[in-house]
Residue frames as a rotation matrix with the C-alpha (Angstrom) as fourth column:
UNK 1
-0.192 0.977 0.088 27.76
-0.405 0.002 -0.914 -118.61
-0.894 -0.211 0.396 159.75
UNK 2
-0.976 -0.099 0.193 26.12
0.119 0.497 0.859 -120.66
-0.181 0.862 -0.474 157.02
UNK 3
-0.059 0.956 -0.287 22.99
-0.687 -0.247 -0.683 -120.46
-0.724 0.157 0.671 154.93
UNK 4
-0.632 -0.033 0.775 21.54
0.535 0.705 0.466 -122.82
-0.561 0.709 -0.428 152.39
UNK 5
-0.126 0.505 -0.854 20.32
-0.503 -0.774 -0.383 -120.75
-0.855 0.382 0.351 149.45
UNK 6
0.475 0.466 -0.747 18.51
-0.878 0.200 -0.435 -122.53
-0.053 0.862 0.504 146.65
UNK 7
0.998 0.029 -0.050 19.92
-0.026 0.998 0.060 -125.82
0.051 -0.059 0.997 147.83
UNK 8
0.264 -0.964 0.010 23.57
0.378 0.094 -0.921 -124.66
0.887 0.247 0.390 147.94
UNK 9
0.564 -0.204 -0.800 25.53
0.810 -0.053 0.584 -124.23
-0.162 -0.978 0.135 151.16
UNK 10
0.427 -0.357 0.831 26.80
0.249 -0.837 -0.487 -120.69
0.869 0.415 -0.268 151.51
UNK 11
-0.049 -0.532 -0.845 29.48
0.998 0.002 -0.059 -119.59
0.033 -0.846 0.531 153.91
UNK 12
0.724 0.452 0.521 28.74
0.415 -0.889 0.194 -116.09
0.551 0.075 -0.831 155.26
UNK 13
-0.428 -0.903 0.027 31.50
0.576 -0.296 -0.762 -113.72
0.697 -0.311 0.647 156.41
UNK 14
-0.371 0.231 -0.899 31.11
0.819 -0.375 -0.434 -111.50
-0.437 -0.898 -0.051 159.49
UNK 15
-0.848 0.009 -0.529 30.74
-0.151 -0.962 0.227 -108.47
-0.507 0.272 0.817 157.27
UNK 16
-0.779 0.585 -0.225 28.12
-0.159 0.163 0.974 -110.14
0.606 0.795 -0.034 155.13
UNK 17
-0.467 0.588 -0.660 26.15
0.830 0.549 -0.099 -111.22
0.304 -0.594 -0.744 158.23
UNK 18
-0.560 0.218 -0.799 25.53
0.405 -0.770 -0.493 -107.54
-0.723 -0.600 0.343 158.99
UNK 19
-0.975 0.187 -0.121 23.93
-0.198 -0.481 0.854 -106.92
0.101 0.857 0.506 155.57
UNK 20
0.028 0.997 0.073 20.18
-0.805 0.066 -0.590 -106.78
-0.593 -0.043 0.804 154.87
UNK 21
-0.166 -0.015 0.986 19.29
0.179 0.983 0.045 -110.18
-0.970 0.184 -0.161 153.56
UNK 22
0.823 0.536 0.187 17.86
0.300 -0.131 -0.945 -108.64
-0.482 0.834 -0.268 150.33
UNK 23
0.661 -0.649 -0.378 21.14
-0.741 -0.643 -0.193 -106.87
-0.118 0.407 -0.906 149.60
UNK 24
-0.234 -0.742 0.629 23.12
-0.566 0.630 0.532 -110.07
-0.791 -0.231 -0.567 150.37
UNK 25
0.198 0.419 0.886 20.98
0.437 0.771 -0.463 -112.11
-0.877 0.479 -0.030 147.96
UNK 26
0.953 0.294 0.067 21.04
0.199 -0.445 -0.873 -109.50
-0.227 0.846 -0.482 145.21
UNK 27
0.733 -0.670 -0.117 24.61
-0.674 -0.692 -0.260 -108.13
0.093 0.269 -0.959 145.53
UNK 28
-0.141 -0.826 0.546 26.61
-0.838 0.393 0.378 -111.00
-0.526 -0.405 -0.748 146.91
UNK 29
-0.372 0.062 0.926 24.84
0.136 0.991 -0.011 -114.01
-0.918 0.122 -0.377 145.28
UNK 30
-0.900 0.055 -0.432 23.43
-0.412 -0.430 0.804 -112.19
-0.141 0.901 0.410 142.14
UNK 31
-0.615 0.783 0.090 19.93
0.787 0.617 0.010 -113.45
-0.048 0.076 -0.996 142.89
UNK 32
-0.991 0.075 -0.114 18.15
-0.085 -0.992 0.091 -110.49
-0.106 0.100 0.989 141.45
UNK 33
-0.416 0.902 -0.113 14.63
0.415 0.300 0.859 -112.08
0.809 0.311 -0.500 141.37
UNK 34
0.065 0.435 -0.898 14.16
0.983 -0.184 -0.018 -110.73
-0.173 -0.881 -0.440 144.87
UNK 35
-0.042 0.064 0.997 13.06
0.617 -0.783 0.076 -107.10
0.786 0.619 -0.006 144.40
UNK 36
-0.858 -0.066 -0.509 13.39
0.422 -0.655 -0.627 -103.88
-0.292 -0.753 0.590 146.34
UNK 37
-0.091 0.898 0.431 9.93
0.789 -0.199 0.581 -102.41
0.607 0.393 -0.690 146.62
UNK 38
0.671 0.524 0.524 8.87
0.108 -0.768 0.631 -100.34
0.734 -0.367 -0.572 149.56
UNK 39
-0.395 -0.907 -0.149 11.65
0.098 0.119 -0.988 -101.27
0.913 -0.405 0.042 152.07
UNK 40
-0.597 0.195 0.778 9.12
-0.795 -0.279 -0.539 -101.46
0.112 -0.940 0.321 154.91
UNK 41
-0.979 0.097 0.179 7.82
0.070 0.986 -0.152 -105.00
-0.191 -0.136 -0.972 154.41
UNK 42
-0.304 0.936 -0.179 4.53
-0.331 -0.279 -0.901 -103.77
-0.893 -0.215 0.394 153.02
UNK 43
0.139 0.417 -0.898 4.52
-0.953 -0.192 -0.237 -104.72
-0.271 0.889 0.371 149.31
UNK 44
0.631 0.125 0.765 5.88
-0.169 0.985 -0.021 -108.24
-0.757 -0.116 0.643 149.17
UNK 45
0.860 -0.309 -0.407 8.25
-0.435 -0.024 -0.900 -107.72
0.268 0.951 -0.155 146.28
UNK 46
-0.150 -0.976 0.156 11.09
-0.889 0.064 -0.454 -108.87
0.433 -0.207 -0.877 148.50
UNK 47
0.585 0.497 0.641 9.39
-0.743 0.645 0.177 -112.09
-0.325 -0.580 0.747 149.51
UNK 48
-0.340 -0.579 -0.741 11.49
-0.679 0.696 -0.232 -115.27
0.651 0.424 -0.630 149.65
UNK 49
0.775 0.539 -0.329 11.02
-0.164 0.675 0.719 -118.52
0.610 -0.503 0.612 151.51
UNK 50
-0.421 -0.821 0.385 12.91
-0.744 0.069 -0.665 -119.09
0.519 -0.566 -0.640 154.72
UNK 51
-0.951 0.023 0.309 12.42
-0.146 0.846 -0.513 -122.61
-0.273 -0.533 -0.801 155.99
UNK 52
-0.729 0.630 0.266 9.39
0.618 0.441 0.651 -122.85
0.293 0.639 -0.711 153.65
UNK 53
0.180 0.747 -0.640 7.69
0.830 -0.464 -0.309 -119.76
-0.528 -0.476 -0.703 155.10
UNK 54
0.234 -0.044 0.971 7.16
0.743 -0.637 -0.208 -116.62
0.627 0.770 -0.116 153.06
UNK 55
0.266 -0.297 -0.917 9.18
0.761 -0.519 0.389 -113.82
-0.592 -0.801 0.088 154.58
UNK 56
0.882 -0.034 0.470 9.62
0.257 -0.801 -0.541 -110.24
0.394 0.598 -0.698 153.41
UNK 57
0.432 -0.838 -0.332 13.37
0.895 0.353 0.274 -109.69
-0.112 -0.416 0.903 153.66
UNK 58
0.378 -0.312 0.872 13.95
0.368 -0.813 -0.451 -106.00
0.850 0.491 -0.192 152.92
UNK 59
0.371 -0.207 0.905 14.47
-0.707 -0.695 0.131 -105.37
0.603 -0.688 -0.404 156.67
UNK 60
0.990 -0.080 0.120 15.87
-0.009 0.794 0.608 -108.73
-0.144 -0.602 0.785 157.75
UNK 61
0.244 -0.965 -0.095 19.60
-0.964 -0.252 0.080 -108.97
-0.101 0.072 -0.992 158.44
UNK 62
0.154 -0.286 -0.946 21.53
-0.431 0.842 -0.325 -112.04
0.889 0.458 0.007 157.37
UNK 63
-0.816 -0.575 0.060 22.62
-0.293 0.322 -0.900 -112.61
0.498 -0.752 -0.432 160.96
UNK 64
-0.354 0.780 0.517 18.93
-0.878 -0.087 -0.470 -112.94
-0.321 -0.620 0.716 161.96
UNK 65
0.732 0.642 -0.227 18.51
-0.678 0.655 -0.334 -116.12
-0.065 0.398 0.915 159.94
UNK 66
-0.353 -0.922 0.156 21.50
-0.901 0.380 0.210 -118.38
-0.253 -0.067 -0.965 160.91
UNK 67
-0.873 -0.163 0.459 21.40
-0.125 0.986 0.112 -121.85
-0.471 0.041 -0.881 159.36
UNK 68
0.067 0.988 -0.141 18.29
-0.398 -0.103 -0.911 -121.04
-0.915 0.117 0.386 157.43
UNK 69
-0.563 -0.119 0.818 17.19
0.695 0.467 0.546 -122.59
-0.447 0.876 -0.180 154.12
UNK 70
-0.167 0.403 -0.900 16.32
-0.316 -0.886 -0.338 -119.82
-0.934 0.228 0.275 151.75
UNK 71
-0.279 0.138 0.950 14.54
0.837 0.520 0.170 -120.23
-0.470 0.843 -0.261 148.49
UNK 72
-0.412 0.121 -0.903 14.42
-0.343 -0.939 0.031 -117.51
-0.844 0.322 0.429 145.85
UNK 73
0.617 0.732 -0.289 12.65
-0.505 0.086 -0.859 -117.49
-0.604 0.676 0.423 142.55
UNK 74
0.087 -0.682 -0.726 15.85
-0.965 0.123 -0.231 -118.67
0.246 0.721 -0.648 140.89
UNK 75
-0.812 -0.432 0.392 15.66
-0.550 0.791 -0.267 -121.84
-0.194 -0.432 -0.880 142.96
UNK 76
0.019 0.969 0.245 12.20
-0.617 0.204 -0.760 -122.72
-0.787 -0.137 0.602 141.78
UNK 77
0.110 0.038 -0.993 13.15
-0.977 0.185 -0.101 -124.20
0.180 0.982 0.058 138.44
UNK 78
0.945 0.233 0.228 13.03
-0.261 0.960 0.102 -127.91
-0.195 -0.156 0.968 137.90
UNK 79
0.294 -0.905 0.307 16.30
0.057 0.337 0.940 -129.91
-0.954 -0.259 0.151 137.81
UNK 80
0.010 -0.269 0.963 16.20
0.932 0.353 0.089 -129.96
-0.364 0.896 0.254 134.03
UNK 81
-0.872 -0.439 -0.215 15.93
0.371 -0.881 0.294 -126.15
-0.319 0.177 0.931 133.90
UNK 82
-0.469 0.796 0.383 12.31
0.500 -0.119 0.858 -126.06
0.728 0.594 -0.342 133.01
UNK 83
-0.504 0.308 0.807 9.80
-0.600 -0.797 -0.072 -123.88
0.621 -0.520 0.586 134.89
UNK 84
-0.957 0.274 0.097 8.22
0.056 0.502 -0.863 -125.09
-0.285 -0.820 -0.496 138.09
UNK 85
-0.459 0.850 0.258 4.50
0.824 0.299 0.481 -125.88
0.331 0.433 -0.838 137.55
UNK 86
0.270 0.556 -0.786 3.52
0.763 -0.622 -0.177 -122.83
-0.587 -0.552 -0.592 139.66
UNK 87
-0.448 -0.516 -0.730 5.65
-0.070 -0.794 0.604 -120.57
-0.891 0.322 0.320 137.47
UNK 88
-0.963 0.134 0.236 4.17
0.264 0.262 0.928 -122.13
0.062 0.956 -0.288 134.34
UNK 89
-0.117 0.980 -0.162 0.68
0.991 0.106 -0.079 -121.61
-0.060 -0.170 -0.984 135.74
UNK 90
0.029 0.100 -0.995 1.32
0.304 -0.949 -0.086 -117.94
-0.952 -0.300 -0.058 136.15
UNK 91
-0.857 -0.349 -0.380 2.26
-0.260 -0.343 0.903 -117.73
-0.445 0.872 0.203 132.45
UNK 92
-0.852 0.495 0.173 -0.61
0.485 0.619 0.618 -119.90
0.198 0.610 -0.767 131.32
UNK 93
0.058 0.931 -0.360 -3.24
0.994 -0.087 -0.064 -117.96
-0.091 -0.354 -0.931 133.29
UNK 94
0.111 -0.070 0.991 -1.95
0.509 -0.853 -0.118 -114.50
0.854 0.518 -0.059 132.31
UNK 95
0.845 0.188 -0.501 -0.93
0.534 -0.256 0.805 -113.73
0.023 -0.948 -0.317 135.92
UNK 96
-0.177 -0.932 -0.315 2.32
0.754 -0.334 0.565 -112.02
-0.632 -0.138 0.762 134.72
UNK 97
0.868 0.351 0.351 2.11
0.495 -0.667 -0.558 -108.51
0.038 0.658 -0.752 133.38
UNK 98
0.680 -0.707 0.194 4.86
-0.616 -0.694 -0.374 -106.11
0.399 0.135 -0.907 134.31
UNK 99
0.438 -0.512 -0.739 6.45
0.260 0.859 -0.441 -108.96
0.860 0.002 0.510 136.36
UNK 100
-0.266 -0.653 0.709 7.80
-0.513 -0.527 -0.678 -106.90
0.816 -0.544 -0.194 139.25
UNK 101
0.065 0.361 0.930 5.63
-0.993 0.116 0.025 -108.59
-0.099 -0.925 0.366 141.92
UNK 102
0.573 0.389 -0.721 5.80
-0.596 0.802 -0.042 -112.01
0.562 0.454 0.692 140.30
UNK 103
-0.344 -0.731 -0.590 8.75
-0.071 0.647 -0.760 -113.57
0.936 -0.219 -0.274 142.14
UNK 104
-0.900 0.016 0.436 7.40
-0.433 -0.137 -0.891 -112.64
0.046 -0.990 0.130 145.54
UNK 105
0.059 0.997 -0.039 3.89
-0.995 0.056 -0.080 -113.59
-0.078 0.044 0.996 144.55
UNK 106
0.348 -0.006 -0.938 5.00
-0.426 0.890 -0.164 -117.04
0.835 0.457 0.307 143.30
UNK 107
-0.631 -0.716 -0.300 7.09
-0.046 0.421 -0.906 -117.68
0.775 -0.558 -0.299 146.39
UNK 108
-0.674 0.515 0.530 4.27
-0.708 -0.245 -0.662 -116.66
-0.211 -0.821 0.530 148.74
UNK 109
0.389 0.815 -0.430 1.91
-0.903 0.429 -0.004 -118.97
0.181 0.390 0.903 146.73
UNK 110
-0.027 -0.509 -0.860 4.48
-0.271 0.832 -0.484 -121.75
0.962 0.220 -0.160 146.90
UNK 111
-0.921 -0.304 0.244 4.62
-0.291 0.119 -0.949 -121.52
0.259 -0.945 -0.198 150.69
UNK 112
-0.140 0.936 0.322 0.84
-0.935 -0.018 -0.355 -121.73
-0.327 -0.350 0.878 150.84
UNK 113
0.558 0.440 -0.704 0.70
-0.718 0.680 -0.144 -124.76
0.416 0.586 0.696 148.55
UNK 114
-0.489 -0.745 -0.454 3.51
-0.248 0.617 -0.747 -126.52
0.836 -0.253 -0.486 150.47
UNK 115
-0.917 0.150 0.369 1.43
-0.374 -0.006 -0.927 -126.13
-0.137 -0.989 0.061 153.65
UNK 116
-0.090 0.967 0.240 -2.00
-0.142 0.226 -0.964 -126.59
-0.986 -0.121 0.116 152.05
UNK 117
-0.903 -0.412 0.120 -1.93
0.040 0.197 0.980 -128.28
-0.427 0.890 -0.161 148.63
UNK 118
-0.497 0.808 0.317 -5.71
0.789 0.268 0.553 -127.89
0.362 0.525 -0.770 148.22
UNK 119
-0.837 0.092 -0.539 -6.56
0.288 -0.763 -0.579 -124.31
-0.465 -0.640 0.612 149.20
UNK 120
0.287 0.943 0.167 -9.85
0.862 -0.178 -0.474 -122.59
-0.418 0.280 -0.864 148.60
UNK 121
0.133 -0.174 0.976 -9.96
0.699 -0.681 -0.217 -119.46
0.702 0.711 0.032 146.50
UNK 122
0.874 0.239 0.424 -10.48
-0.126 -0.730 0.671 -117.47
0.470 -0.640 -0.608 149.71
UNK 123
0.755 -0.651 -0.079 -7.41
0.306 0.244 0.920 -119.06
-0.579 -0.719 0.384 151.28
UNK 124
0.039 -0.713 0.700 -5.38
0.997 -0.020 -0.076 -118.23
0.068 0.701 0.710 148.22
UNK 125
0.426 0.245 0.871 -6.63
0.302 -0.946 0.119 -114.57
0.853 0.212 -0.477 148.36
UNK 126
0.995 -0.018 0.098 -5.70
-0.098 -0.321 0.942 -114.36
0.015 -0.947 -0.321 152.11
UNK 127
0.497 -0.864 0.076 -2.24
0.693 0.448 0.565 -115.83
-0.523 -0.228 0.821 151.50
UNK 128
-0.236 -0.603 0.762 -1.32
0.945 -0.324 0.036 -113.26
0.225 0.729 0.646 148.81
UNK 129
0.724 0.686 -0.079 -3.09
0.684 -0.696 0.220 -110.33
0.096 -0.213 -0.972 150.55
UNK 130
0.666 -0.483 -0.568 0.21
0.104 -0.695 0.711 -108.64
-0.738 -0.533 -0.413 151.51
UNK 131
-0.503 -0.761 0.409 1.78
0.572 0.062 0.818 -109.00
-0.648 0.646 0.404 148.10
UNK 132
0.207 0.562 -0.801 0.83
-0.164 -0.787 -0.595 -105.95
-0.965 0.254 -0.071 145.99
UNK 133
-0.539 -0.277 0.795 0.23
0.759 0.249 0.601 -106.27
-0.364 0.928 0.076 142.27
UNK 134
-0.361 0.357 -0.861 -0.68
-0.151 -0.934 -0.324 -103.10
-0.920 0.013 0.391 140.37
UNK 135
-0.755 -0.042 -0.654 -1.35
-0.640 -0.170 0.749 -104.77
-0.142 0.985 0.101 137.05
UNK 136
-0.923 0.213 -0.320 -3.47
-0.012 0.817 0.577 -107.90
0.384 0.536 -0.752 137.14
UNK 137
-0.101 0.905 0.412 -6.32
-0.846 -0.296 0.444 -107.32
0.524 -0.304 0.796 139.53
UNK 138
-0.516 -0.282 0.809 -5.39
-0.785 0.534 -0.315 -110.57
-0.343 -0.797 -0.497 141.28
UNK 139
0.572 0.804 0.160 -8.03
-0.686 0.576 -0.445 -112.76
-0.450 0.145 0.881 139.51
UNK 140
0.634 -0.391 -0.667 -5.41
-0.454 0.511 -0.730 -114.31
0.626 0.766 0.147 137.17
UNK 141
-0.425 -0.859 0.285 -3.07
-0.721 0.130 -0.681 -114.86
0.548 -0.495 -0.674 140.10
UNK 142
-0.159 0.498 0.852 -5.72
-0.770 0.477 -0.423 -116.72
-0.618 -0.724 0.308 142.11
UNK 143
0.829 0.478 -0.291 -6.53
-0.548 0.587 -0.596 -118.76
-0.114 0.653 0.749 138.99
UNK 144
0.234 -0.856 -0.460 -2.85
-0.574 0.260 -0.776 -119.63
0.784 0.446 -0.431 138.55
UNK 145
-0.615 -0.424 0.665 -2.43
-0.787 0.283 -0.548 -120.72
0.044 -0.860 -0.508 142.17
UNK 146
0.250 0.819 0.516 -5.63
-0.718 0.514 -0.469 -122.78
-0.650 -0.253 0.717 141.98
UNK 147
0.805 0.010 -0.593 -4.47
-0.521 0.490 -0.698 -124.41
0.284 0.872 0.400 138.73
UNK 148
-0.137 -0.972 -0.191 -1.01
-0.624 0.234 -0.745 -125.24
0.769 0.017 -0.639 140.11
UNK 149
-0.005 0.138 0.990 -2.41
-0.976 0.217 -0.035 -126.86
-0.219 -0.966 0.134 143.25
UNK 150
0.913 0.392 -0.114 -2.97
-0.409 0.873 -0.265 -130.11
-0.005 0.289 0.957 141.36
UNK 151
0.329 -0.883 -0.336 0.78
-0.206 0.280 -0.938 -130.48
0.922 0.377 -0.090 141.05
UNK 152
-0.489 -0.441 0.753 1.25
-0.789 -0.146 -0.597 -130.15
0.373 -0.886 -0.276 144.88
UNK 153
0.420 0.753 0.507 -1.51
-0.879 0.476 0.023 -132.73
-0.224 -0.455 0.862 145.50
UNK 154
0.754 -0.176 -0.632 0.61
-0.259 0.805 -0.533 -135.34
0.603 0.566 0.562 143.66
UNK 155
-0.249 -0.968 -0.025 3.50
-0.253 0.090 -0.963 -135.05
0.935 -0.233 -0.268 146.15
C-alpha cells in the first residue's frame, strides 16, 4: 500500500496499515503537527487534508485511505522553507495563542480556501465550526482566513 504524504511517496507495510492514521503520521513519519485531542473526532486537533478535504484522523486507519494524498501542517511551507501565506496570516492577525489547535485549524481553512478562494465570513465560521479553540475566541482566526484568501485568489 502507498500514500503520498506532504508530496512524498510513502510505502506502507501491512502492520502500519492497521495503525490509526494519526499514530502513523506522528510515530512512523515524525509529523507531530497533527495532535491528539479528544480521540472521538470532535475537537479538530487531528485534522489533516486527505485529497484536499479536511479530515479528522484520530479514528481513521491507514488502510482506510489507500493511495491518498495527505497534507499535514509540515507540508504547508513554501519550497524555500518560508511560511505559507495562511500560516503567516495566523501570526499576523494574532490567531495563534497556545497553538494546540492551530495546525488543524490552518488545514481546515486551507481546504476551504482551495475550494472557495473568496469565502464570506459566515462561510469561514461554518468551515471551522468543528475545530475547537479555547484561546482566541475565533475572531482572529476568521480575520486570518479572510486575509489569506487574497493569496488563493491569485492562483
